[in-house]
Structure formats: C-alpha cells, structure tokens
N, C-alpha and C positions, 0 to 999 in steps of 0.2 A: 828546021824548026828547033831541034835540040840545041843548036849552037846559039840561038837567040835567047833561050831561057836564062842563062846566067846574066846576060846583058840586061834583060828586062828586070830580073830580080835586083841587080845592083842599082838600077835606076829607081826602083821602088824604095830600096833602102835609103838612097840619097834623098828622095823626096820626103820620106818619113823623118829623117834626121833634120832636114831643113824645117819641116813643120814643127818638130819638137823645139828646135832652137828659137823659132819665131814665137812660139807659144810661151816658152820660158821668158823671153824678153818682154812680151806683153804682160805676163803675170807679174814680173818684177816691177814694171811700171805701175800696175794696179796696186801692188802691195805698198809701194812708196806713197801713192795717193791716199790709200787707206790710213797709213801711218800718220801722214800730215793732217788728214781730217780728224783723226783721234786727238792729236796734239792740239789742233785749233779748237776742237770742241771742249777739251779739258780747260783750255785757257778761257774760253767764253763762260764756262761754268764757274770758274773761279771769279771772274769779273761779275757775273750775275749774282753770286752769293755776296760779294762785297757790296754791290749796289743795294740789294735787298736788306742786308744787315744795316747799312747806313740809313736806309729809308725807315726801317723798323725803329731805329734809335731816334730818329727825328720825330716819328709819330708818338713814341713814348714820351718824349720831352713835351710835345704839344698836349698830350693827354694829361701830363702832370700839371702843366700850366693851367689848363681848363679846370682841373680838379681844384687847384688852389684858388682860382677866381670864383668858382662855385661856392667854395667854403667861405670865402670872404663875403660873398653876397648873401649867403644864408645866415651869417652871424651877425 
C-alpha cells in the first residue's frame, strides 16, 4: 500500500494540472468574448447616440418650421 501512495499522488497532481489548464483555456475564451461584447456594445452606443442626435436635430427643424407657420398664421 505504501508503494501505491506516490503513484496515486502523482496521478492526482496530473489531474489537477490538467483541470487548471482546461479551466485557464475556457476562461481565456470567455475573456475574449466579454472583450468583444464590450467593443460591440460601445460601437452600438456610438451609433445610437448619432441616430438620436440626428433625430433630435430633425425634430428641432420641424418645430422651428411649425413655429414660423404659426407666427405667419397669427399675424
């Protein structure tokens, strides 16, 4: 039994090392995905701000036109 103990311990160490390696690999993949998601989200945010800014500008122009038409009709 004493002769089997080092063999068993080495096997456990190998399994732990394999587990750590596979875990590190999976975490690296997840970190890459998170990084890509953050980049994509930042891009979408920039696009959304541009669209809302353009929309707000168009609404302001329409409001200005309406105000001018109302002023003409009241005068």
